[in-house]
C-alpha positions in Angstrom: 143.2 115.3 115.9 142.1 117.5 113.1 142.0 114.8 110.4 139.9 112.3 112.4 137.5 115.1 113.5 137.0 116.3 110.0 136.3 112.8 108.7 133.9 112.2 111.5 132.0 115.4 110.8 131.7 114.5 107.1 130.3 111.1 107.9 127.9 112.5 110.5 126.6 115.3 108.3 126.4 113.1 105.2 124.3 110.6 107.2 121.9 113.4 108.1 121.8 114.5 104.5 120.4 111.1 103.5 117.3 111.9 105.5 116.8 115.4 104.2 114.0 114.4 101.8 112.3 112.1 104.2 108.7 112.8 105.4 108.4 114.3 108.9 107.9 111.9 111.7 106.2 112.2 115.1 106.4 110.8 118.6 103.1 109.9 120.2 101.5 110.6 123.6 98.1 109.5 124.7 96.6 112.2 126.9 93.9 110.2 128.5 91.4 107.5 128.0 87.7 108.5 127.4 88.8 112.0 126.3 87.7 113.7 123.1 90.2 116.4 122.2 88.9 119.4 120.2 91.7 122.0 120.4 95.5 122.2 121.0 97.4 125.3 121.9 101.1 126.2 121.4 101.8 125.3 125.0 100.6 121.7 124.5 97.4 122.1 126.4 94.3 120.3 125.1 90.6 121.2 125.5 87.7 119.0 124.8 85.2 116.8 126.5 85.1 113.7 128.6 82.4 111.0 128.2 82.1 108.8 131.2 80.5 105.3 131.4 77.1 106.7 132.1 77.2 108.8 129.0 77.6 112.2 130.8 79.7 114.7 128.9 82.0 117.1 130.7 84.3 119.9 129.4 88.0 119.5 130.3 91.4 121.2 130.0 94.5 119.0 129.9 97.9 120.5 130.8 101.1 118.6 130.4 102.5 117.6 133.8 99.3 118.6 135.5 96.7 116.3 134.0 93.0 116.8 133.4 90.8 119.5 135.0 87.0 119.4 134.6 86.0 122.9 133.7 83.3 124.0 136.1 83.8 121.3 138.6 82.7 117.7 139.0 79.0 118.5 138.4 79.6 120.4 135.1 78.2 119.1 131.8 79.1 120.3 128.3 81.8 120.6 125.7 85.1 122.6 125.5 85.5 123.6 121.9 88.4 126.0 121.5 91.5 126.9 123.5 94.0 129.8 123.3 97.6 130.2 124.5 96.4 131.8 127.8 94.6 128.6 128.7 91.2 130.1 128.2 88.5 127.7 126.8 85.3 128.5 124.9 82.5 126.0 124.9 79.0 125.2 125.8 77.3 123.6 128.8 76.0 124.0 132.3 75.2 121.6 135.1 73.5 118.2 135.3 70.2 119.9 135.9 70.4 123.1 133.8 71.9 124.0 130.4 73.5 127.4 130.5 74.9 127.7 127.0 78.0 129.4 125.8 80.9 130.0 128.3 84.4 131.3 128.5 86.7 129.6 131.1 89.7 131.6 132.3 92.3 129.9 134.6 92.1 131.5 138.1 88.8 133.3 137.3 86.5 130.3 136.5 83.6 130.0 134.1 81.8 133.0 132.7 78.4 132.6 131.0 78.3 134.6 127.9 74.6 134.6 126.9 71.7 135.2 129.2 68.4 133.4 128.5 67.5 131.5 125.4 67.4 127.8 124.8 70.7 127.5 122.8 74.1 129.1 122.6 77.7 127.7 122.1 81.1 129.3 121.9 83.1 127.6 119.1 86.0 130.0 118.4 88.4 132.0 120.6 91.4 134.3 120.0 94.2 135.5 122.2 92.3 138.5 123.4 89.5 136.4 124.8 87.1 137.2 122.1 84.6 134.4 121.5 82.6 133.5 118.5 79.8 131.0 118.2 76.0 130.7 117.6 72.9 131.5 119.7 69.2 131.1 119.3 67.4 134.2 118.0 63.7 133.6 117.6 63.4 130.4 115.4 67.0 130.7 114.0 70.5 130.3 115.2 72.7 133.3 114.6 76.4 133.8 114.6 77.7 136.0 117.4 80.8 137.7 118.7 81.5 138.2 122.4 84.0 140.8 123.3 85.2 141.2 126.9 83.6 144.3 128.4 81.3 144.8 125.4 79.0 141.8 125.6 77.5 139.7 122.7 76.9 141.0 119.2 74.6 139.3 116.7 76.6 139.5 113.4 73.8 138.1 111.3 71.0 140.3 112.6 68.0 140.7 110.3 68.5 137.5 108.3 65.9 134.7 108.7 68.5 131.8 108.5 70.8 129.7 110.6 74.5 130.9 110.8 77.5 129.7 112.8 80.8 131.4 113.5 83.6 128.9 114.2 86.9 130.8 114.4 88.4 134.2 114.9 92.0 135.4 114.5 93.9 138.3 116.1 92.8 140.7 113.5 89.2 140.0 114.2 88.4 138.1 111.0 85.6 135.6 111.7 84.8 132.5 109.6 81.9 130.2 109.6 78.9 129.4 107.4 75.2 130.4 106.9 72.4 128.5 105.3 70.9 129.8 102.1 67.6 129.1 100.2 68.8 125.7 99.0 69.4 124.4 102.6 73.1 124.0 102.0 75.7 126.0 103.9 77.7 128.8 102.4 81.0 129.9 103.8 81.5 133.4 105.0 84.2 135.8 106.3 83.1 138.5 108.7 84.9 141.7 109.5 83.7 144.8 111.4 84.3 146.9 108.2 82.6 144.7 105.6 80.2 142.6 107.7 79.4 139.0 106.6 80.8 138.3 103.1 80.0 135.1 101.2 83.2 133.3 100.0 81.6 130.1 98.7 83.3 130.6 95.3 80.4 129.1 93.4 80.3 125.8 95.3 76.9 124.5 96.3 78.2 123.4 99.7 80.9 125.3 101.6 81.9 125.7 105.2 84.9 127.3 106.9 86.2 125.9 110.2 89.5 127.8 111.0 91.5 130.8 110.1 95.1 131.6 110.8 96.9 134.9 111.6 97.7 135.5 107.9 94.1 135.5 106.9 94.1 132.1 105.3 91.1 130.0 106.1 90.3 126.3 105.7 87.1 124.4 105.3 85.2 121.9 103.1 83.8 122.8 99.7 81.9 120.8 97.1 78.7 120.3 95.2 77.1 118.8 98.3 77.8 117.3 101.6 79.1 114.0 100.2 81.4 115.5 97.7 83.1 118.1 99.9 86.9 118.3 99.9 89.4 120.2 102.1 89.9 123.7 100.7 92.0 126.8 101.5 90.6 130.3 101.1 92.8 133.3 100.9 90.7 136.1 102.4 92.8 138.8 100.9 92.6 137.7 97.3 89.4 135.6 97.5 91.1 132.6 95.9 89.6 129.1 96.7 92.1 126.3 96.4 91.3 122.6 97.0 94.0 120.5 98.7 96.0 118.1 96.4 94.4 114.8 97.4 95.6 111.7 95.5 93.0 109.2 94.1 93.2 107.0 97.3 91.4 109.7 99.2 87.7 109.4 98.5 84.5 111.5 98.8 83.9 112.1 102.5 86.2 114.7 104.0 86.2 116.9 107.0 88.9 119.5 107.6 89.7 120.2 111.3 92.6 122.6 111.9 95.1 125.0 110.4 98.2 126.7 111.8 100.1 129.8 110.8 102.5 127.9 108.6 99.6 126.8 106.5 99.6 123.1 107.6 96.1 121.5 107.5 94.8 118.5 109.3 91.5 116.6 109.1 89.9 113.3 108.2 88.8 111.6 105.0 87.7 108.3 103.6 90.7 106.4 102.3 90.9 103.4 100.0 93.5 100.9 101.1 94.1 97.2 100.4 91.9 96.4 103.4 89.0 98.5 102.2 87.6 102.0 102.7 87.9 103.7 106.1 88.4 107.0 107.8 92.0 108.1 108.0 93.6 111.2 109.5 95.5 113.4 107.0 98.2 116.2 107.1 98.8 118.7 104.3 102.0 120.7 104.4 102.6 123.5 101.9 106.1 122.1 101.3 104.6 118.8 100.1 103.0 118.2 96.8 100.4 115.8 98.3 98.2 115.1 101.3 99.8 112.6 103.7 98.2 109.9 105.8 99.2 110.8 109.3 99.6 107.3 110.6 102.3 106.6 108.0 104.4 109.2 109.9 104.5 107.4 113.3 106.1 104.2 114.4 104.1 101.3 112.9 105.0 99.1 115.8 102.6 101.1 117.9 99.6 99.5 116.1 97.9 102.9 116.2 95.3 103.7 113.6 94.6 107.5 113.4 91.1 108.1 112.1 90.9 111.9 112.6 93.4 114.8 113.1 91.6 117.4 115.1 94.0 120.4 115.4 97.5 121.5 114.7 99.4 124.2 116.6 102.2 126.5 115.6 104.9 124.1 116.8 103.6 121.5 114.4 102.1 119.3 117.2 98.9 117.5 116.1 95.9 116.5 118.2 94.4 113.3 116.8 91.9 110.6 117.5 93.1 107.0 117.2 92.5 103.3 117.9 95.2 100.8 119.0 94.4 97.4 117.5 90.7 97.6 118.0 91.0 98.5 121.7 88.9 101.7 121.4 89.4 105.4 120.6 91.3 108.0 122.5 93.0 111.4 122.0 96.7 111.6 121.2 99.2 114.4 120.8 101.8 113.9 118.0 105.0 115.9 118.4 107.3 116.3 115.3 110.8 115.0 115.5 113.2 117.9 114.8 113.4 118.9 111.2 116.5 117.5 109.2 117.9 121.0 108.8 117.7 121.6 112.5 119.4 118.3 113.3 122.1 119.1 110.6 123.1 122.3 112.5 122.9 120.6 115.8 125.1 117.7 114.7 127.6 120.1 113.2 127.9 122.0 116.5 128.2 118.9 118.5 130.9 117.5 116.3 132.9 120.6 116.4 132.5 121.4 120.1 132.3 117.9 121.7 133.9 115.6 119.0 130.8 113.5 119.2 128.4 112.5 116.5 124.6 112.3 116.8 122.2 110.9 114.3 118.7 112.4 113.7 116.0 110.8 115.8 113.6 108.5 114.0 110.0 107.7 114.9 111.0 104.8 117.0 113.5 106.7 119.1 111.1 108.7 121.3 107.8 107.1 122.1 105.6 108.1 125.0 102.6 105.8 124.5 100.9 104.9 127.8 99.6 101.4 128.5 96.4 100.9 126.7 93.4 99.6 128.7 90.6 97.7 126.8 87.5 99.7 126.1 84.2 98.2 127.1 81.9 100.6 125.3 82.8 99.1 121.9 79.5 100.3 120.4 80.7 103.9 120.5 83.5 103.1 118.1 81.6 103.8 114.9 80.1 107.1 116.2 83.5 108.3 117.3 85.3 107.2 114.2 82.9 109.2 112.1 84.1 112.3 113.8 81.5 115.0 112.9 79.3 114.6 115.9 82.3 114.3 118.2 85.2 116.4 117.1 84.5 120.1 116.4 81.9 120.8 114.0 79.6 119.1 111.7 76.5 118.1 113.6 74.7 121.2 112.5 76.2 121.3 109.0 74.9 117.8 108.1 71.4 118.0 109.6 69.9 120.8 107.4 
């Protein structure tokens, strides 16, 4: 039996080797119709908001196997913006009759209102300690804030007559966001308790930061102005500002959305294809020399056009917005098929222990795409496809 087993192992492993340079591929799961996902944690939970037929907006938490929970109950209104691995959600909202502003939802404990009084506040970022960052109304301006459990809310832009927004915070307490300067264009900042708010715009006229990982690497959009912005990485330790390597097919409009601890970045950008120019979700992996169109990494038989990638977790799962053959937009979770190296080791072990071969799964091998109902509110397609007003960020960055 030794000779046949050895030959079989060679064939199996060489077959996997042929795929070693292939781009990663993903299985696809639609999490629910009418849901706009904004954040994805490492457990596979999704936070966001639901828009019903009447136009009412409600914050939600989706958990695999459990479905969708409306945060705050059936009468709640608002948005869930950020989610941590404990299932906590930061957002903004209230009831159908009263807007209460920034909140922190904790499973088992319910909704906690973070800011008392005022006519505006929102929680945009959240770390594993339950520390929330966001923006609140101070006089005539919106100021970035930090909420710490047990310590309350701190204005981190006090004394400055300008608008500022904090959008993400990591475990070390580094906060990223942007503030408006004299030229009415946003400038990216990094805040720490030791140094305060530091401008990291790198000489760009327009700069915003949306996310930061546990290694102090932040991601945002930098350019001369709103229309020329490109996805950009900022190393907060060195101060280096590095645009992502887009090819010429990717055009001017760009909005970065998420970043994980491996340095993978997702977002949306205008893309020039044979059919014209349209929004397309992208993925950047540090191991690649280019930015990839996300819908080229899924089974084309699905007919799914991904217009925006909203978030990416530390397992490489991606939260995206897409449309199936013009039927309407919904939120999807993309799960990577195991890496070729992982499958190589797995196949070797199976061959040696069970005398059985197993090929690496391709994108058509594991599909969990639920039946797609037709969407009646077709007029919302353009608004949703444009992303900024509906995904995570840019309603305030584009209106000043």
